[in-house]
C-alpha positions in Angstrom: -113.0 40.6 79.9 -110.6 41.9 77.1 -109.0 38.5 76.1 -112.4 37.4 74.9 -113.4 40.8 72.8 -110.1 40.5 71.1 -110.3 37.0 70.6 -113.4 37.6 68.7 -112.0 40.1 66.4 -108.7 38.0 65.6 -110.2 37.1 62.5 -110.6 40.6 61.1 -107.5 42.2 62.8 -104.1 39.5 62.6 -102.2 41.8 65.2 -104.7 40.8 68.3 -102.9 37.4 68.2 -100.4 38.8 70.1 -102.9 38.6 73.0 -103.3 34.9 73.1 -99.8 34.6 74.7 -99.4 33.7 78.0 -96.1 36.4 78.4 -97.9 39.0 76.8 -100.8 38.6 78.4 -99.2 38.3 82.1 -97.2 41.4 81.4 -100.5 43.4 80.8 -101.9 41.8 84.2 -98.5 43.1 85.9 -99.0 46.7 84.3 -102.8 46.6 85.3 -103.1 45.6 88.8 -99.9 48.2 89.2 -101.7 51.2 88.0 -105.1 50.7 89.3 -103.3 50.8 93.0 -101.1 53.9 91.7 -104.3 55.4 90.4 -106.8 54.9 92.9 -104.3 54.5 96.1 -104.6 58.3 97.3 -108.3 58.1 97.8 -108.4 54.6 99.0 -106.0 55.9 101.9 -107.8 59.0 102.3 -111.1 57.0 103.2 -110.1 54.2 104.9 -108.5 57.0 107.4 -111.4 58.8 107.6 -113.7 55.1 108.5 -111.1 53.9 110.8 -110.1 56.7 113.3 -108.0 54.4 115.4 -106.3 52.9 112.3 -104.1 49.6 113.1 -103.9 49.4 117.0 -100.3 48.7 118.0 -99.1 46.2 120.3 -98.5 47.4 123.7 -95.6 44.8 124.3 -94.0 45.8 121.0 -90.9 48.3 120.0 -91.7 51.5 121.1 -90.7 53.0 118.2 -94.0 51.9 116.7 -95.8 53.8 118.5 -95.9 56.5 116.2 -97.7 53.9 113.4 -100.6 54.7 116.0 -103.6 55.6 113.7 -102.0 54.1 110.3 -105.1 53.1 108.5 -105.5 48.9 107.8 -107.3 47.1 105.4 -105.6 48.1 102.4 -105.4 44.3 101.3 -108.9 45.6 100.3 -107.1 47.6 97.6 -104.4 44.7 96.4 -107.8 42.4 96.2 -109.5 44.2 93.8 -106.8 45.6 91.6 -105.7 41.3 90.9 -109.1 40.9 90.7 -110.0 43.4 87.8 -106.6 42.8 85.9 -107.6 39.2 86.2 -110.7 39.9 84.6 -109.5 41.3 82.0 -106.9 39.8 80.7 -107.1 36.0 81.6 -109.2 33.2 80.6 -111.7 32.6 83.6 -113.0 30.1 82.0 -109.9 28.2 83.6 -110.9 25.8 86.2 -107.9 26.5 88.0 -108.0 30.1 88.0 -111.8 30.4 89.3 -110.0 28.1 92.1 -107.5 30.5 92.9 -110.4 33.5 92.3 -112.1 32.0 95.3 -109.2 31.3 96.8 -108.3 34.8 97.1 -111.8 35.6 97.9 -112.8 34.2 100.7 -109.7 34.3 102.6 -109.5 38.1 102.3 -113.2 37.7 104.0 -111.7 36.0 106.5 -109.0 38.4 107.2 -111.4 41.7 106.3 -113.9 40.0 109.1 -110.3 40.1 111.5 -109.2 43.4 110.6 -113.0 45.0 111.3 -112.5 43.6 114.8 -109.4 44.9 115.2 -110.2 48.7 114.3 -114.1 48.9 115.5 -113.5 46.9 119.3 -109.6 48.0 119.4 -108.7 44.8 119.8 -105.3 43.9 118.3 -106.1 39.9 118.7 -109.0 40.5 116.1 -111.1 36.9 116.0 -110.0 34.4 118.1 -107.2 31.9 117.1 -109.9 28.7 117.4 -112.3 30.6 115.2 -109.2 31.4 112.4 -108.2 27.9 112.3 -111.2 26.3 112.0 -112.1 28.7 109.4 -109.5 28.9 107.4 -109.5 24.5 108.0 -112.8 24.4 106.3 -111.6 26.8 103.4 -108.3 25.2 102.3 -110.5 21.8 102.5 -112.9 23.4 99.9 -110.2 24.5 97.5 -108.2 21.3 97.6 -111.5 19.4 97.2 -112.3 21.5 93.9 -108.7 20.9 92.8 -109.1 17.2 93.2 -111.9 17.1 90.5 -109.5 19.3 87.8 -106.1 17.7 88.0 -105.1 14.3 87.2 -105.8 11.4 89.8 -102.4 10.1 88.6 -100.6 13.1 90.3 -103.3 14.6 92.5 -101.5 13.3 96.0 -97.9 12.9 95.3 -95.3 15.0 96.7 -92.6 15.4 94.6 -89.4 16.2 95.8 -86.7 18.9 94.1 -83.8 18.4 92.8 -84.5 14.7 91.9 -86.0 13.0 88.7 -88.5 10.9 90.2 -88.7 11.0 93.5 -92.2 11.4 95.3 -94.3 10.2 97.6 -98.0 9.6 97.4 -100.0 10.4 100.7 -103.5 8.8 99.0 -106.1 10.2 101.2 -103.7 12.5 103.6 -102.6 14.5 101.0 -106.2 16.7 101.7 -104.6 17.3 105.4 -101.0 17.8 104.1 -102.7 20.3 101.1 -104.2 22.1 104.2 -101.7 22.6 106.5 -99.7 24.2 103.2 -102.4 26.8 102.6 -103.2 27.7 106.4 -99.5 27.4 107.1 -98.5 29.7 103.9 -101.8 32.1 104.9 -100.6 32.5 108.9 -96.8 32.5 108.0 -97.5 36.0 106.0 -99.5 37.1 107.8 -97.1 37.1 111.0 -94.3 38.5 108.5 -96.3 41.7 107.8 -95.3 43.0 111.1 -93.3 46.2 109.4 -93.5 48.5 107.1 -92.4 47.2 103.3 -91.6 43.7 105.2 -94.2 41.3 103.9 -95.0 42.6 100.6 -91.7 42.5 98.8 -91.0 38.9 99.6 -94.4 37.8 98.5 -93.4 39.7 95.3 -90.8 37.3 94.8 -92.3 34.4 95.6 -95.0 35.3 93.0 -92.3 36.0 90.8 -90.7 32.8 91.0 -94.2 30.8 91.1 -94.5 33.0 87.8 -91.7 31.2 86.5 -92.5 28.0 87.2 -95.8 27.9 86.2 -95.3 28.9 82.7 -92.6 26.1 82.7 -95.0 23.6 84.1 -97.6 24.6 81.7 -95.5 24.5 78.6 -94.8 20.5 77.4 -92.0 21.4 75.8 -90.3 23.5 78.9 -91.4 21.0 81.7 -90.4 17.7 79.4 -87.0 19.5 79.4 -86.7 19.9 83.0 -88.0 16.8 84.0 -91.0 18.4 86.0 -94.7 17.0 85.7 -96.4 19.2 82.8 -99.6 19.9 83.8 -102.1 20.8 81.3 -104.0 24.4 81.6 -101.8 25.1 84.4 -100.3 28.2 82.1 -102.6 30.2 82.6 -102.0 30.7 86.6 -99.0 33.0 85.1 -101.5 35.4 84.4 -102.7 35.5 87.3 -100.0 35.8 89.2 -98.7 38.6 87.5 -101.5 40.5 88.5 -100.7 39.5 92.3 -96.7 41.2 91.7 -98.0 44.1 89.9 -100.4 44.6 92.6 -98.0 43.9 95.4 -95.4 46.4 93.6 -98.3 49.3 93.5 -99.3 48.7 97.0 -95.2 48.8 98.2 -95.4 52.4 97.1 -97.7 53.7 99.6 -96.8 50.8 102.0 -92.8 51.6 102.2 -91.2 53.3 105.4 -93.1 55.3 106.5 -96.3 53.2 105.6 -99.1 54.9 104.5 -101.3 52.2 104.7 -101.1 48.6 106.1 -102.5 45.3 104.1 -104.1 44.0 107.1 -105.0 40.3 107.1 -107.4 41.0 104.7 -104.1 41.2 102.4 -102.2 39.0 104.1 -104.4 35.8 105.0 -105.5 36.1 100.9 -102.1 36.2 99.3 -100.6 33.7 101.5 -103.3 31.4 101.1 -103.3 31.9 97.3 -100.1 32.0 96.7 -99.7 28.1 98.3 -102.7 26.8 96.1 -100.4 27.8 93.3 -98.0 26.0 94.6 -100.7 22.8 95.0 -101.9 23.0 92.2 -98.7 22.6 90.0 -97.1 20.5 92.1 -94.3 22.2 94.2 -95.5 22.4 97.5 -91.7 21.5 98.7 -90.3 24.7 96.7 -92.7 26.9 98.4 -91.5 26.2 101.3 -87.6 27.4 100.1 -89.0 30.5 98.2 -90.8 31.3 101.1 -88.0 30.5 103.2 -88.5 34.3 105.0 -92.4 33.6 105.8 -91.3 29.9 107.5 -88.5 31.0 109.4 -90.9 33.8 110.8 -93.2 31.8 111.7 -91.2 29.2 113.5 -89.8 31.7 115.2 -93.3 32.1 117.1 -93.9 28.6 116.8 -90.3 28.0 119.3 -90.9 31.2 121.4 -94.2 29.8 122.6 -93.1 26.5 122.9 -90.1 27.5 124.9 -92.0 29.7 127.5 -94.4 27.0 127.8 -92.3 24.2 128.8 -89.4 26.0 130.3 -91.1 29.8 131.1 -88.5 30.9 129.2 -88.1 33.4 125.9 -85.5 32.4 123.2 -86.2 35.3 121.3 -86.4 38.9 122.7 -89.6 39.2 121.3 -91.8 37.1 118.7 -92.0 36.9 115.3 -88.1 37.2 114.4 -88.2 40.6 112.5 -89.3 42.1 116.4 -86.1 40.2 117.9 -84.3 42.2 115.9 -85.5 45.3 116.6 -85.2 45.2 120.4 -81.3 44.3 119.8 -81.4 47.9 118.3 -81.6 46.9 114.9 -83.4 50.2 113.0 -86.7 49.4 111.1 -85.5 50.1 107.8 -82.3 47.5 108.5 -84.5 45.0 109.5 -86.9 45.1 106.5 -84.5 45.7 103.2 -81.6 42.7 105.5 -85.0 40.1 105.4 -85.4 41.6 101.8 -82.0 40.4 100.6 -82.8 37.0 102.4 -86.1 36.7 100.3 -84.1 37.3 97.4 -82.1 34.4 98.0 -84.1 32.3 98.7 -86.1 32.6 95.8 -82.7 32.4 93.2 -82.6 29.0 95.3 -85.7 27.5 94.6 -85.3 28.7 91.0 -82.1 26.4 91.0 -84.6 23.6 91.7 -85.7 23.5 87.7 -82.4 22.8 86.8 -80.5 20.6 89.6 -81.9 17.3 88.6 
């Protein structure tokens, strides 16, 4: 709400004009969400630990080194979500339709993740909600979000998929775009969830993808830059940069407590909501393919699970020692820290590659 407060007094104090700039408010959003977690994180984790006597259930077939993680509280994603929402309400223009859609996405997918985490903690069930229930709910929520986007985005570009590295290459899926977009949201949400299996493993790649899309959303929402780079200018999307800034700051703050050895896990509350929200950002600015590049690590992790399941069902044999892929390398003798840092490096490379799509056309 500070954004509106400063707008009221800008005529009396010209220095307040600085707050109309997206870059300034994005930076403030990063700092605000970061500070919220750093200030309240310790007390929040303490209360979570008191409420969750057993903490996050640990897979019985997982690496032996994970046994020591037993008792670590989960649902840390609640702190991430709250810090993002507070920051966005302070610094973003919440009358912006795209901001409202992103807030809705973040909340509803966090609610689904919270329910999943709640079952895991209270029922001591490592699987949480059933796969069918999760997929059905994600599909319903995804379609609701896409339907909302269709009312805000220009119809001339809504159903089109644009390909990076080409100036004018696109496919118009028509009504089938709803199915494609739903799969993007569901896939991104679950891929981030699958990656969140080691201390700090998911939160840094999420932050990197968010930073990548902070750059892209700013450019897409700027008529001059978008024209120069031959990318679609989409009115009012620049404000999304402020929202993405809140995600970056929240992830950075959460890493303080999630770094090895983790004091808290984000759980499905954080992973499902963050994965879905970033996917919606990509859909709004028509960079769905770039999302697959920037989030390449998440794609690899998800594919490893799909390959493992299909291989076992078809041949009775497993391709990997354990899926998702990060557990495979643990089984092969890599230490947790080695897996996490090397996967971070891979995530950095994917982010850099995705940014080159802006210029190489």
